N, C-alpha and C positions, 0 to 999 in steps of 0.2 A: 471402484472408482465414480463417488457423484461429483452430477457433473451443475449441478441446482443449484447457484448463486444464493448466497447471502442478501438481506436486502442493510445495506450501511450508509449510513452519513459521515460524514467524512468527517468528522471529531472525530470513531470509531474507531478509523481505516487510521488516522493515525492515529486512538493510545496501542492500537494495538502492530502497526508500523510502530511504534516509540517502541513497543517489548521485546525487541527483534534488532537494537538502536538505533534506528534512526529518527531523529529531530528533527521543527521545524528551524530552519532556519534566517527567512523570510519571508510575506505574502505580501502580492502586488496584484492587488483589486479582487479579485474572487478565489485566487490560485492559491498557492502554497505550495514550497518549493520541503521537499524532507532531504537534509544530509545523512552522511554515517562516515565515516572513518574507517577502512577496513585494511587484518590484520599487517594486510607489505600498505601498506600505505597508503591506497587510488582510495580519493572520494564516490562516492557515489548516491547521485541523487538520484530522487521522484521530483515530480510536479504531480499535484493532484489539485483537483477544485473545488473545494471548500460550501459543496451542496449540503443541504439538509438533504435529502435522498439521491445518493449518485444513483445512476441509470442504466443498466447489467451493461453497456457493452463500453461504457467507462471505466465498470470496474472492472472486465476482462481486461483491457489496457491495462491498466494500474500493476494487474494479476500478471503479467504478461512478464512489461516490466519489471515488477521486481525480482522475478524470476532470475532474472539477468542477475542476481546483486546476491539473494538468500535460500536459501531448496526450501525448492518444491512439496513438500514436504513440511513444513518450519510455516508457510503457507497459508498453508489448503486448507485449516478447519477454521483460518483469520476469513479467509473468502469463500467457501464451499459449505454447506450444512453438510451433514450424515443424512450414511443413509440416500 
């Protein structure tokens, strides 16, 4: 299990989360709000800063928040490097 985070831009992260069903529904300042509707009808919302490169602590916090809504196995390849 690798704990080395990828270096990601907010745009790359939005695209990756888009493959999991999240859509950008609003932007305010430099923040974007992503949302998806779960099969049970629950709204699942993530907010992330639209920076060219996300800081590792910010990326790790977004990963923890996203794990509440999506399986960790689906998120790991997006956030972490292999090996």
